[in-house]
N, C-alpha and C positions, 0 to 999 in steps of 0.2 A: 241531655240524653243520658239515661242511666244504663249501665251495663250490669246485667245480672251476675251473681256470683258464679253461676255455673258456666257462663260463657267467657269469663275472664281468662282462663287458661287457653282457650282456643284463640282469643284475641291476641294474647301475648305470643303464642306460637306463630300466628299469622304475621304479626309485626316483626318478629325475629327473622322469619323467612323472607319478608320483603326487604329488610335491611341487608341481609345476606346477598339477595339478588342484586341490590344496588351496589354493594361492595364489589361483587364479581363483575358487574358491568363496568364499573369505574376502572378496575384493574385491567380488564380486557382493552378498554380504550387507551389506557396508559401504555400498555404493552404494544398495541398496534401503532401508536404514535411515535414510538422510539425507533430510530434507525440504527439498530444494533447490528454490528458486524463482529465476527469473531476476530480475535487478534491475529495479525499476520504470522505465518510460520516460516521462518527462515529469511535470509536476505533478499531472495527474489520476490517473495510476497510483500515484504516491507517496502521494497523499491516500487513495485507496481502500485501499491496503495499511495505512496508519496507522489508518484508520478501522476496518478489520477487526480490528486487534489492540487498539485502545483502547476503541472503542464496542462493548461486549459485547452490547448489545441489537439490534445491526444485523447484518443479513445481508450477504454480499458484494455481491449485486445492488443492495441498498439503498444501500450505500456508494458503489458505482460511479455510481449515479444521482445521489446527493447531491453527490458530488464534481464531476460534470459540471454540475450546477445552479449551483454556487458557483465555477465556473472563474475568473471574474474576481477573486475574493478569493484564489484560489491564485496567480495571476499577480502579485498585489500582495503576496505572501508573508505572507498572513494565515491560511493553511490550518491552522496548528497551533491557533490560537485558535478557529476555526470548529469543528474537530474536538472540541476540549475542551468547547465549548458543547453540541455534539450528544451527546457522551458523558456529559454531566452526568446523574447518576443521579436527580436530582429531577424531571426532565422526564417528563411523562405520555405524550407522543407522541415517541418517540425518533427514528425514522428516516423520517418522512414528509416530503414536499416542503415543507410549511409549517414544519416544525422547521428544516430546512436553511436556508430563506430567512430565518427569524427570526434564526438564529444568524449568518448572513452579514451581516444588517443591523446587528448589534450590535458589529461589529468594524471597525477601520480608520478611515480618514478620513470614512467615511459614517455613522459611529455617532451623530454629533450632528445628523444631518439635512442636513448639507452647509452650504455658505455661504449667507448671507442673500440675499434677492432684491435685484437692483440698485435703486438709488434711482430714483424717477420723474423722468424727464427733462422739463424745461420747453422744449418746442420749439414749432414752429409748429402742431402738431396740437392743442395745448392752447388756442391762441388762436383765438377766434371772434368 
């Protein structure tokens, strides 16, 4: 099959248009196939994302609520240990508030119950 000289530019533009369409289709399929999430903002979002991947018995809303509940531990950089405790497969109640609070109480400087109470002062209140 011979192409006439007058039709050659039309064929080239048609081929370039088809190649652009194929390229656009390929890029669209690649973009749809990726599971892209925005990076987490702040310790609470980071905790919720880590919980959703590590604690298989928890739903995303339960992870978000639990991470909000233990926000003070997240700020103290104890989030990984709290999530590990919540994700523990031996627990019978995985993602309720009690479980999150229990796990938060087991980590960090608060795990031993805190410092001892101050000694009783001998002041004028004791004298009568």
